[in-house]
TITI-133067 format. One record per residue (C-alpha): x, y, z. Coordinates in steps of 0.2 Angstrom, whole numbers, padded with zeros to 4 digits, always signed. Example, Ala and Ser with C-alpha at 12.3 -4.5 7.8 and 13.67 -1.06 7.14 Angstrom:
# TITI-133067
+0062-0022+0039+0068-0005+0036
//
This chain:
# TITI-133067
+0471+0480+0743+0472+0500+0747+0488+0506+0752+0486+0515+0770+0503+0525+0768+0499+0543+0764+0510+0554+0754+0522+0564+0760+0521+0578+0749+0506+0581+0737+0506+0596+0723+0492+0608+0722+0481+0608+0706+0489+0625+0704+0507+0619+0704+0503+0603+0692+0493+0614+0681+0509+0625+0678+0521+0611+0675+0531+0607+0659+0521+0589+0663+0505+0596+0661+0510+0605+0646+0516+0592+0636+0502+0580+0641+0490+0593+0634+0499+0594+0620+0499+0577+0616+0480+0575+0618+0478+0590+0606+0488+0583+0592+0484+0565+0594+0464+0568+0599+0467+0560+0613+0460+0564+0632+0474+0556+0641+0467+0564+0660+0482+0560+0671+0501+0554+0671+0496+0536+0673+0488+0538+0653+0501+0548+0647+0514+0535+0652+0505+0520+0645+0503+0530+0629+0521+0534+0627+0525+0515+0630+0511+0509+0617+0516+0523+0605+0535+0526+0605+0537+0532+0590+0524+0546+0592+0530+0548+0610+0547+0552+0604+0543+0562+0590+0531+0574+0600+0547+0574+0613+0559+0580+0600+0547+0595+0594+0544+0600+0613+0563+0601+0616+0565+0611+0601+0579+0598+0596+0592+0608+0586+0596+0597+0570+0601+0597+0553+0587+0584+0550+0575+0573+0558+0570+0561+0544+0555+0553+0540+0559+0536+0550+0558+0537+0569+0561+0520+0573+0571+0508+0560+0577+0491+0566+0567+0487+0584+0578+0475+0593+0589+0475+0608+0603+0478+0607+0604+0487+0589+0587+0498+0587+0588+0511+0574+0580+0527+0581+0578+0542+0568+0590+0534+0557+0590+0548+0546+0592+0562+0558+0610+0573+0558+0614+0585+0574+0625+0590+0586+0625+0588+0605+0635+0604+0610+0623+0613+0597+0609+0610+0607+0617+0615+0624+0625+0631+0617+0608+0637+0608+0606+0650+0622+0620+0666+0619+0613+0679+0631+0618+0687+0650+0611+0675+0661+0623+0666+0670+0626+0648+0664+0637+0641+0675+0643+0645+0693+0659+0637+0700+0662+0634+0718+0678+0625+0727+0678+0618+0742+0694+0633+0747+0681+0647+0744+0684+0652+0727+0668+0656+0715+0666+0662+0696+0654+0662+0684+0651+0662+0666+0634+0668+0657+0629+0658+0641+0636+0673+0631+0654+0669+0637+0652+0652+0637+0650+0650+0619+0664+0661+0618+0676+0651+0628+0671+0635+0618+0672+0644+0601+0690+0648+0607+0697+0630+0614+0686+0621+0599+0699+0629+0588+0714+0624+0599+0708+0606+0596+0706+0608+0578+0724+0616+0577+0728+0600+0586+0720+0588+0572+0704+0584+0584+0690+0579+0572+0676+0565+0572+0679+0552+0582+0693+0554+0591+0694+0553+0610+0696+0567+0622+0697+0565+0641+0697+0574+0656+0704+0570+0671+0697+0584+0680+0688+0591+0695+0669+0598+0693+0674+0616+0685+0670+0627+0673+0685+0622+0663+0677+0604+0662+0661+0609+0655+0670+0618+0641+0681+0605+0636+0668+0592+0634+0657+0605+0624+0673+0610+0613+0677+0592+0610+0657+0587+0606+0656+0603+0593+0670+0593+0583+0662+0578+0584+0674+0570+0596+0670+0558+0609+0672+0564+0627+0676+0554+0641+0680+0559+0659+0686+0552+0677+0689+0561+0695+0706+0567+0700+0705+0557+0713+0706+0541+0704+0722+0532+0708+0734+0528+0694+0729+0511+0689+0712+0517+0688+0714+0530+0676+0725+0517+0664+0713+0505+0666+0701+0517+0660+0710+0530+0646+0721+0514+0642+0708+0506+0632+0700+0522+0624+0717+0529+0618+0714+0549+0618+0722+0559+0609+0721+0574+0621+0721+0575+0640+0713+0588+0650+0720+0586+0668+0721+0598+0683+0736+0601+0691+0728+0598+0710+0714+0599+0718+0704+0603+0734+0697+0588+0745+0693+0588+0764+0704+0604+0769+0718+0596+0759+0727+0601+0744+0731+0586+0733+0744+0587+0720+0741+0578+0703+0755+0581+0694+0765+0566+0699+0751+0554+0693+0751+0565+0677+0768+0561+0674+0764+0543+0674+0748+0543+0665+0759+0551+0649+0773+0538+0651+0760+0525+0650+0747+0531+0636+0755+0534+0619+0740+0539+0610+0739+0556+0621+0746+0570+0609+0745+0585+0620+0741+0585+0638+0733+0602+0642+0735+0605+0660+0721+0617+0669+0727+0626+0684+0716+0623+0698+0727+0623+0715+0741+0632+0707+0741+0649+0696+0744+0648+0679+0761+0656+0681+0767+0641+0694+0759+0629+0685+0768+0634+0669+0785+0632+0677+0780+0617+0688+0777+0607+0671+0791+0611+0663+0799+0596+0658+0784+0585+0657+0782+0576+0639+0767+0584+0628+0762+0597+0640+0756+0614+0640+0746+0626+0650+0727+0630+0646+0728+0647+0642+0744+0643+0631+0736+0629+0621+0721+0641+0618+0732+0657+0613+0741+0647+0602+0729+0642+0590+0721+0654+0577+0703+0659+0578+0689+0655+0569+0672+0653+0571+0663+0638+0580+0656+0626+0569+0644+0612+0574+0650+0594+0565+0632+0585+0562+0632+0568+0564+0621+0554+0563+0609+0551+0581+0620+0536+0587+0636+0544+0583+0647+0541+0599+0646+0556+0612+0652+0548+0628+0661+0534+0633+0656+0530+0654+0664+0517+0664+0657+0503+0673+0662+0504+0693+0675+0490+0689+0674+0479+0703+0674+0462+0697+0686+0466+0682+0693+0479+0671+0678+0493+0668+0667+0491+0654+0668+0506+0642+0649+0511+0639+0648+0520+0622+0633+0532+0623+0625+0542+0607+0623+0560+0605+0606+0559+0601+0601+0547+0614+0607+0557+0627+0601+0574+0621+0582+0567+0621+0585+0559+0637+0591+0571+0647+0579+0584+0640+0563+0573+0644+0571+0571+0662+0574+0589+0666+0560+0598+0657+0546+0586+0659+0551+0575+0675+0558+0588+0683+0552+0604+0678+0568+0613+0674+0567+0631+0664+0577+0645+0664+0571+0651+0679+0580+0637+0689+0597+0637+0696+0602+0616+0696+0615+0609+0707+0620+0592+0709+0633+0585+0719+0645+0575+0709+0661+0572+0702+0667+0571+0684+0668+0551+0685+0649+0550+0688+0636+0549+0677+0625+0564+0686+0640+0577+0680+0635+0570+0661+0615+0573+0667+0618+0590+0678+0629+0598+0662+0614+0594+0649+0604+0607+0661+0612+0621+0647+0599+0613+0634+0585+0620+0646+0594+0637+0649+0595+0634+0667+0611+0642+0678+0621+0626+0685+0631+0626+0699+0646+0617+0698+0654+0611+0716+0671+0602+0720+0678+0599+0737+0669+0587+0752+0651+0590+0754+0654+0591+0771+0669+0603+0773+0671+0614+0782+0654+0608+0791+0641+0598+0790+0626+0612+0782+0641+0618+0769+0631+0615+0755+0614+0622+0761+0624+0638+0763+0627+0638+0745+0608+0634+0741+0604+0650+0751+0619+0659+0743+0615+0653+0725+0597+0653+0727+0597+0633+0720+0580+0629+0716+0584+0610+0712+0596+0602+0723+0601+0585+0719+0613+0572+0729+0614+0555+0737+0605+0544+0746+0621+0542+0755+0624+0561+0758+0605+0562+0765+0608+0547+0777+0625+0557+0784+0617+0573+0784+0602+0565+0797+0618+0555+0808+0626+0573+0809+0610+0581+0815+0610+0593+0802+0592+0604+0801+0594+0615+0786+0576+0619+0788+0581+0629+0808+0597+0636+0800+0593+0642+0782+0581+0651+0772+0580+0638+0755+0569+0651+0747+0570+0644+0730+0571+0627+0734+0557+0618+0727+0565+0599+0721+0577+0588+0730+0583+0574+0718+0593+0557+0727+0602+0544+0718+0617+0533+0719+0609+0520+0732+0590+0517+0738+0584+0531+0748+0576+0525+0764+0560+0529+0770+0568+0537+0786+0577+0547+0774+0560+0554+0765+0553+0560+0781+0572+0567+0784+0570+0578+0769+0552+0583+0776+0555+0587+0793+0572+0595+0793+0576+0602+0777+0559+0607+0769+0542+0601+0770+0537+0610+0754+0547+0601+0741+0547+0587+0727+0556+0573+0733+0563+0563+0720+0573+0549+0721+0579+0543+0704+0586+0526+0698+0594+0521+0680+0614+0522+0679+0629+0524+0671+0621+0508+0658+0610+0522+0651+0616+0537+0657+0598+0540+0665+0585+0535+0675+0572+0521+0672+0563+0527+0686+0563+0545+0693+0552+0561+0700+0536+0569+0693+0531+0586+0698+0513+0581+0696+0511+0566+0706+0511+0563+0726+0528+0558+0734+0527+0543+0746+0540+0537+0758+0552+0525+0751+0545+0526+0732+0551+0533+0717+0538+0542+0709+0534+0534+0693+0543+0525+0677+0549+0537+0663+0539+0541+0649+0544+0531+0634+0551+0518+0646+0543+0501+0645+0549+0497+0663+0541+0483+0670+0546+0469+0685+0547+0453+0681+0546+0436+0691+0561+0421+0691+0548+0414+0676+0548+0430+0666+0532+0436+0671+0528+0452+0672+0523+0457+0689+0514+0470+0698+0518+0474+0718+0529+0459+0719+0548+0459+0719+0557+0454+0705+0570+0458+0692+0568+0477+0685+0569+0476+0665+0565+0487+0651+0555+0476+0638+0554+0488+0624+0569+0497+0615+0572+0516+0620+0583+0529+0611+0598+0530+0627+0602+0513+0625+0622+0511+0624+0629+0512+0607+0640+0498+0611+0654+0495+0622+0673+0501+0617+0683+0487+0608+0669+0475+0609+0668+0471+0590+0656+0456+0591+0646+0465+0604+0646+0450+0615+0650+0460+0631+0636+0471+0628+0624+0457+0626+0631+0448+0641+0630+0463+0651+0611+0467+0649+0600+0453+0641+0607+0436+0646+0592+0433+0657+0578+0437+0643+0586+0440+0626+0578+0454+0618+0573+0461+0634+0586+0475+0645+0591+0467+0664+0605+0476+0672+0602+0469+0690+0591+0480+0700+0579+0471+0712+0562+0481+0713+0543+0481+0714+0530+0492+0704+0517+0498+0718+0500+0498+0717+0502+0519+0711+0513+0516+0700+0527+0520+0708+0545+0511+0709+0554+0502+0726+0572+0498+0724+0577+0484+0734+0596+0482+0729+0604+0475+0716+0599+0459+0712+0617+0452+0710+0619+0456+0731+0600+0449+0735+0602+0437+0749+0593+0422+0750+0594+0413+0766+0584+0396+0766+0579+0400+0748+0570+0417+0751+0576+0430+0742+0580+0447+0752+0584+0464+0745+0599+0472+0755+0590+0490+0755+0576+0480+0766+0588+0479+0780+0600+0495+0777+0581+0504+0780+0580+0497+0797+0598+0499+0800+0598+0517+0797+0588+0520+0813+0600+0515+0824+0610+0530+0831+0623+0521+0835+0626+0515+0819+0635+0528+0804+0635+0515+0790+0633+0497+0786+0636+0483+0773+0627+0469+0771+0630+0451+0763+0626+0432+0760+0640+0422+0768+0640+0403+0761+0636+0393+0776+0631+0374+0779+0622+0373+0761+0614+0387+0765+0617+0406+0765+0616+0417+0782+0615+0436+0784+0631+0445+0788+0629+0462+0793+0646+0473+0796+0641+0491+0804+0653+0506+0807+0648+0515+0824+0648+0533+0832+0667+0537+0838+0671+0529+0855+0656+0517+0854+0661+0496+0854+0647+0484+0848+0642+0474+0861+0629+0462+0867+0615+0475+0871+0619+0485+0854+0618+0468+0844+0601+0466+0851+0594+0482+0849+0601+0481+0830+0592+0464+0827+0577+0468+0837+0575+0484+0825+0576+0473+0809+0565+0460+0814+0551+0471+0822+0550+0478+0805+0553+0464+0792+0555+0446+0795+0564+0433+0804+0573+0430+0786+0581+0448+0786+0589+0446+0805+0608+0445+0802+0614+0428+0810+0632+0439+0812+0634+0458+0818+0651+0463+0815+0661+0479+0818+0671+0485+0806+0681+0502+0805+0676+0508+0788+0665+0500+0773+0673+0501+0754+0665+0511+0741+0667+0515+0723+0672+0532+0719+0656+0538+0716+0651+0532+0734+0643+0518+0732+0646+0502+0744+0653+0486+0734+0642+0472+0742+0650+0458+0729+0668+0463+0734+0664+0461+0753+0657+0446+0748+0671+0439+0739+0683+0444+0750+0674+0434+0765+0673+0419+0754+0693+0420+0751+0691+0424+0731+0700+0439+0723+0694+0457+0720+0702+0460+0703+0702+0477+0701+0702+0488+0717+0709+0504+0708+0690+0505+0707+0687+0508+0725+0689+0524+0734+0696+0515+0750+0704+0499+0743+0712+0498+0762+0694+0493+0770+0692+0478+0761+0707+0471+0772+0694+0473+0786+0685+0459+0780+0698+0446+0778+0699+0429+0788+0687+0439+0802+0686+0424+0816+0668+0429+0820+0664+0420+0802+0673+0405+0806+0660+0397+0817+0642+0398+0822
//
């Protein structure tokens, strides 16, 4: 059956020819005497010939390593695959390959302050901080933590730590004390970098009270390095007098003897980052990612799937508690200019980030689906108010981007951009499905599956299906799988997280479909799939319709157990001053019914004042479902607004028909 939906954007032949993706395809054809004519053929080759693909990518990405070795893949199983088992490299060395006068990092804070660092100056800053860490006794395998905003100092600290073979871990300074202890308490960092305060939504938030508690309760911290953000260095020094084991960043650096920056060479799977699951159903899992796999995957996604080069200025709206920060910083390996922003994306106005796009000549703009939806609801039309002269790509992740979000970008932001909805996660510190500058963009679809990733959609019987909904899996091993989980000696937590459904096959809980032209649609989390009358419904299908209703600002949908079945319950946040009445309820239901099926129509539509989200902005359907059913939500510290859960307790509307 042919798809009647027309692409929203299609690259010209000239654009395709100039991409690094096209260059890579031609190199593969030359080296392997092939005639791969398009992306689908290249993708299939990359999955069928994984060793040849990842070797070719290593060469194309000019990976810096003291040795690669002869073997590409040792043991080939999940978990436990051994990619490039003889390789020795350093992650930071690959991100610091350029040392010239091109701007590497631009830092923008909500209060209007701006500073920048060239590649040459970045190298010097990392060299000085690495010397200070070495003087503190930091070495291979030590954990270095950041309780930091998205600023230049955070990137410098990560690069300094990883140059020494230490492991970097971070979370955002808006985490509550228990959220920090649940994370850093498990991994026992030797040094903690932390801001004394930060700016958000017009307010200055003081971090020092939480820093005192963190140092009091995590004994492993030898040194607390306090980074001035909301205070001057002098004021910070005065305010931390008496704070145990603390010193200001400049004092920490100045006290250390200078020494040349050397890059500790480590095995391919040497731990680089410890990331954390959202932790809304228990203590967060500590996911350990290796240096080589992270590097290769990010080079692939940046250079091939996003076409990033030295000419680009890359921006992603993220905090240091979200894996997109790690993804963004890897853009240094491409030699691009990275824009780091910290603050509210809507302060002081909805168009604030678009002002920045013009001022910094941003060419690749990354954000969340939630931001795009909120921008549309705010009536923002950057196309009419801004130049956006250099903008050529918009990236969206965090949740599925609705069809209407796609159309909004092309109608009201810019018609000639490659809009790439991307999906993967903290679990792989990268993407399973993402963008492609050589392919058309269809509404509601991720353009393609990532090269080298054997992504399939399986039915409940474990059969690969096309143009049908099912569980998104990865059927073969890939280099950016986690090395393991921290404090999981027998690997049971790791196996239980991804391999319970089908041993040896990765499944992390996305409900998806592969389309006839090789795109991917994500319908939401499979553990949040609704099941009324035994029919599986992805929540994204309902959200897509609700977003069309102008009166609704936000929504969350769950399945409530009811009379030996499940009924669909929709909670909505309305525009200020509006109240949910019968007419609006009917409008919502009619909109859903008109574009889906009668089973999608919620049995109950209930107005709430707020919807709980993780600190990275994801709605928490499972937590709301637990509250509705009177079950505990174990780790509310993972939420940005845990008080919102109380809005769902004991609702009389859910007690009857």
